[in-house]
N, C-alpha and C positions, 0 to 999 in steps of 0.2 A: 535560322541557324546558318552559319557560313558553311561552305563546302568542306573546309578543314575540320570544323566541329562535327559535321556529319560523318566524316571519315573516322574521327576518334570514336564516335558512338558505335559504328560498325565494328571497329577493331576490338574495342573493349567487350562488346557483346559476344563476339566470336571466342575471345579468350575465356570468358566466364563459362560459356556453354561447354567448351572443351574440358575445363577443369571439373565441371559437374559430372561429366560423362565418365570420369575416371573412377567414381565411387560405385561400389557394387549396388545395383538397383534392386536386386532380388531380396535383400535383407529386409526384415520387418523392423529394423532399428533405424531411426532417423538420425539420431545423434549418439555417438559413442565416445565418451571421455575416459581415457585410461591413464592413471597415475600422473595427472596433469599438475605441473608446478610452474610458478613464475616468480623469478627473483629480480628485484630492481636494485640498481646501484645508487646509493644515496651519498651525495658529496656534500661536505660541510661548506665549501665555497667553490665558485666557478673555476678558479685557477687549479683546483685539484683534478679537474677533468684533463687539463693539459698535462699535468704532472703524471697522471695515470697513463696517458698515451705514450709519453716519453719513457716511463719506467717499464711499460708493458707488464709482464708478469713478475717482475723482480720485487715489486713492492705494491702494497694495496693502499690507495688513498681514498677509499670509500668504505661504507658499511653496507651490508646486505640486508634487504628487507624482502622477506618472502611473503608476497601477496597471496599466493596459493601454494598449498603443500599436499602433493600426492592425492589429488581429488579424482575419483572415478565414479561414473554413473552412466546410465543409458536412458534414452528417451525413445519410446516406441513411435512408429508412424501413427499420426492421428491423435497423439496424446498431447494434452495441455499441461505443462508443468510450471509451477510457480517456484521462484527462488526467493527466499526471505533471509534476512540477517541484519544485524546492526550496521550502522554506518562504518565503513572501513573494513567490513568483513571479507571483501574480495568478490562480491557479486558482479560488479561492473567489469572488473578485470577478467572474470570468468567468461562473460559474454563477449568481450572484445577478443579473447583468444578463440572462442568458438567461431566468431565472424571473420577471423583472420586479420584484424587490425593490429593485433599484437602477436609476437612469436613466443611460444612457450620456452621455458628454461629446461623443461623435462616433460616426458610423457608424450601422448599423441591424441589427436582428435580426428574422428571420421564423421563426415556429414553426407547423408544420403538424400540428394535432391537440391533444388534451387533454394537458396537461403536469402531472405530479405531481413534487414535489421533496422531498428529505430533505436539507436543507442543514445544520441544526443540531439538537441534541437538543430535540425538542418544539417546534420552531419553529412559530409560529402558535398555540400553545396558550395559553389564558388560565389562569394559575395558580390563580385563584379558582374556576374552574369544575371540575366533576368530570370524570373521564375520559370518562364517557358523553356529557356535554354537549360536551366538546371533540371527540369523535369526530364528532358531527353538525356542529359548526362547521367543523372542519378538512376534512371530506369535502365540505361545501358549497363551500368555497373551491377545492377541487380539481375542482369541476364537477358533483358528484352532486346529484340532486334528492332531496327528502325521501323519496319512495317508494323510490328506489334505495338510500339509506342504510339504510332500514328492512330491505330485503331482504338487505343484506350485513352488518348489524350483528353477527349471531351469529358469522359467520366472522371478523370483525375482532376481536371479544372473545376468541375461541378462539385466534387466532394470537398475540395480545399476551401471553396467559398471565399476567395480573396479578391474577386472582381477584377478590376482593371490593373490591380497591382501585379497580376501575373506577368505583365510586360515591363515591370520596373525592376531595377537591380535588387537582389536579395538583401543587400546591405541596408536598404531602406525599410525592411520588414520589421515588425515587432516580433517578439519571441513567439506569441500565439500564432501569427501568420506563418512563421517558419515551420512550426510543428504541424500545422494543418497541411501544408504542402508536402512535408516529408512523409507524414502518415499516408496521405492520399497516394503518393507514389508507391510506398511500400505495399499497401494492401491491394493495389491494382496491378501488381506485377505477377499475380498468381503464384505466390511463393509456396513451395512444399514445406519449408521451415520458416516460421516468422519469429523473430527475436525482438522483444520490446523491453527497454530498460527505463521504466518510470517516466518516460517522456510525456505521457498523456496527462500527467498531473498539472501541466502548465496551461492547457487549454481551458476555456470556460466550461461551465457545467453542461450546456447543450452539446458542445462539441465532444466532451468526454463521453456523454451518453451515446452519441452518434458513433464514436470510435468503438466503444465496447459492444454496441449492437453489431457493427461490422465484424468485429473479432469473433463474436458468437456465431455469425453466419459462416465465416470461413472455417471456423472450427468444425461446424457441422459438415462441411465439404471435405473434411479429412486432413486439413492442414495441421502440421505439427507446430505447436506454439510453446516458446520458452519465454516466460513472463516474470520480470522482476518488479516487485512492488512492496511498499511499506504498508499498504492497506490490507489488513487481514481479511476484511469482508470481500474485497475484490479477488483475492487468491482463493478463498473458500468458494465464492460464487462461480468463478470462471474455470478453476483448475481441477484436473483429475487427480493430480498428485502434487506434493510440494517437497522442496528440498531446503534444509536449514544449513546455512553456511556461517561460520564464525571464526575470526582470526585466520582466515585462509584455509580452514579445514571443513570438510563436510561432516556435520554432526549427525544428520539423520535424513531419511527420505521416507515418505509415506502419505497417508490420508491427510488432506489439507487442514482439516479442523484440528487434528492432533498435533501437526507440525506447528501451526499458528499458536496453539496453546503453549508449546515448549518455547517457541520464539518469544512470546510475551513474558514467560517465566524468566527467561534469560535477560530480556531487555530491561525489566524492572528490578532485577536482583541487585542488592548492594554490592559495591566493589569487592569486598572481602569474601563474598559468597560466589562470585561468578565462576571461578576456576572449579570449585566443587560441583556446581550445577552443570557446567560443561561436561565434566567426567560422568556425572549422573545421567545426562542425556545420551552421551555416547554409549554408556553401558546399557541403558534401557533400549536403545535402538539396535542392540545386538539381537534382541528378540523382535517380533513383529510389532508394528505400530499399534495394532489392535490390542496386543498384550500390554503395550506401554500405556495406552489410555486407561485400560482396566486397572492397572497398578496405581494410577494417579487418582482414579475415581474412589470416592468414599463409600463404604457399605451403606445399603439402603436403611439399615437399622439405626444409623446415626442420625441425630436430630439436625435441624438446620443450624442450630447454634454451633455444632461441632464442625460443620462443613464450611461455613463462611468465616472470614477472619479479617484482621486489620494489618495492612502492610505499611509500616511507618515510612517507607521510602517512596510510596505512591503519593507524591505531592505535585500539584500543578505548578508549572513554571510560567504560565501565561496569565496569572491572576491580574486583573485590572479593576481598580476601585474608582468609582465616581467621586467627585468632590462632595463632601458632606454638606447638607443643607439643614442641619439641626438634628441629625440622627446618625448613628454609627453601628454598622453590622459587625459582628464578631462570632467566633467559635462555630463556624459552619461545619457540620458533621453528619454522618449517616450512622444509624444504629438499628439493631434488631428491635422487635416489639418489646423484648424484655430488658432493653437498655444496653446491650453489648455493642460497643463501637466497632464498626466494620467498614471496609472499603473494597473488599473482594466479595462479590455477591453471587447468589445462586438465582438463576432465572426462575420466575414463577412465584417467588416469595414476597412477602410484604415487609417493608422497611419504613423507618422514620428518617426524614431529612429535617434537621433542626438548626436554628441559629438564634443568636441574641441580638436585640436592637436596643441601644441606649439612646434616649431622646435628650438632647441638650437644649432644645427649645420646644415649647408647646406646639402641637400640630393638630389640625382637624381633618376629618374624613380620611383616616389612615387605613391603608391596605398593604398587605404583605404578599410576596410572590416568590415563585421558584420556577426554574426552567432547566430541562435536561437537553444537552447538546452533544453532537458527535464530535470527533476529533477535528473535523474540517468545518465545524461551526453550524451544521444543520440542526435546526431547532426541532427536537423530536417530541417534546411535550412538556407541559408544566401546569401550573395552577395559580390562582390568586385567592386570597382569603375572603373576598366578597365580590359578587358579580357586577356590582355598580357602586357608585359613591353613596347612594342613599342607604346601603346596607353595610357600609364600612364603619370602623370605629370612629365615633363622633368626635371625641377629643382625647388627646394624650398629653398629660402634664409634663413639663420639663423635669428631668431627673428620673423619669420612669424607665425601667428596663423590662422589656417584654420578651418572653421565650416563645419563639415561633416554631411551630411543629407541623410538618406535612407528612401524611402517610402516602406511600405509593407502592403499587405492585410492580415489581421489576419484570416487565415483559420485553426486555431487550436480550438479544442474542449475544454471544461471546464477543467481547471487545472492550474498549476503554471509552468512558464518557465523562462529561463535565457538568457541573451544576452551578447555576447562577442564584443569587439571592438579592432581593430588592424590597424596598419599602417606599410607598408613595403616600403623599399627603399634601395638605395645604398649609403653608406657613403664612401667606398673605391672602392671595386670591386664587392663583393658578394651582392646578394639580401637577405636582412635579415629583421627581425622584428625590426623596430626602437622603437616600443613600442607595447605592447599588454596587454589587461586586460581581464581575464576570469571572467565570472559572474559579469560584470561591472554594470549590471542592471537586475532587475527581474520584471515580470509582471504576472498578473493572468487573465485568461479568465473567465468571469462570466458564471454561469450556464444558459442554455437556455432550458426551459421546453418543447419547441416544436422541439428541435433538434433531428433528426432521424439518424444522422451519428454516427459512432462508432470509437473507437481508438482515437489517438491524433490529427490526421490531417484530415481535411475535403477535400476529393477529389471530392466533388460535384457528388457523385454517385447517380443517379436518378433511382428509381425503376419503370422504364417505363412499365415493363411487367404487373404491377398492373393495369395500366390505360387500357391496351388492354384487360386484363382478365375481368375487370369490365364492359367494353363496351359489352363484349360477355356474360355477366351475368354468368360467371363461378366462380368468386371469390367474396363472399360478403365482402364489406369493410364498 
């Protein structure tokens, strides 16, 4: 770095440290947001901006858009809080206000401690500077002195894993390389408050796991984390508490699993029902979240038939059908064992996944299959109708329609999942897909307030050691 650049690093570091010292360090609150509002001026055309400057307050050439309206909440020191909401709900605006990249229209924000933010890919990076130079500049903005950056540089470079590109201009980086470097700087600045806005979704799977492992580690060290994600599983697994934001308003705050359940309920609601559901959620959160979950839970005396249901608005938008090679799949659906069609399921129950296959040409050695996937495409499990070709259907005549039916026990935790349907066979010599539909059907597993399992799949892990310890009076339960 040049001497001028080093001077800038030192000056910025000093300014950040001084501003952090002004916040009362004795409080157990890391973030306090009070009656926060943000209004944007929306102009119909660029020339209206000039007219507004000339007219000043005599006439308005813009319309107001309130991205946030009177939002208040607190985050305790060492707490990890997830923020969820639909696209355009105000989540990113809220984080930008907390980090100081936007100024509020009303209300105030108090931050106790050094804050590091990962709001956008490489936010704060100068594309003309090399990665090395941007590390020093970005770390200085986060509050590190020149000596502190020198001491941590090797660890930052190792975590980013971008090799020789560290000495190349950032404008030559891919989006994945930018987020690697940005995250490496943020988590190595020893922040007391870490703010993350969905940026980790861009990295590859190995890097995402590496990032979440590091987040879990700094969480154990007492860092306060504010985390925005559309992944319900990530929020439930990582966060102590969750906040639901919609249309610029805070609808509720509480236990992550309950908040995610309400978020999904609002997300998949038909347009004409959303306003009433918003009011319902706001009203329910006037009580505790535990009460809210209990009110949504169905009595134990009710049968599974009464608890599960079919949501007509729960339809996949990502359906992709292969080219037909003599067969056509249709009518993919899930039902209970008694035949009731459903797509909102209860964990631990048995269901049927069925579809029809119409053969337009004769085919030999026919097999049928199904596959359950997560929203990001992870293959969670499935089955085929025969383990090998020798045990498949030897021949199917043209014009035949077959009803395919798979039974499966839903061992998935709360979330949204997709189902594939496929048929293989030989029309000439090779074994090929006669037809296949990706995301032919989707379903949602309903939240269970008493579920103690984690992740997406319930492996029936029983904490038997607790029983033994309790009998010996070693662990209070």
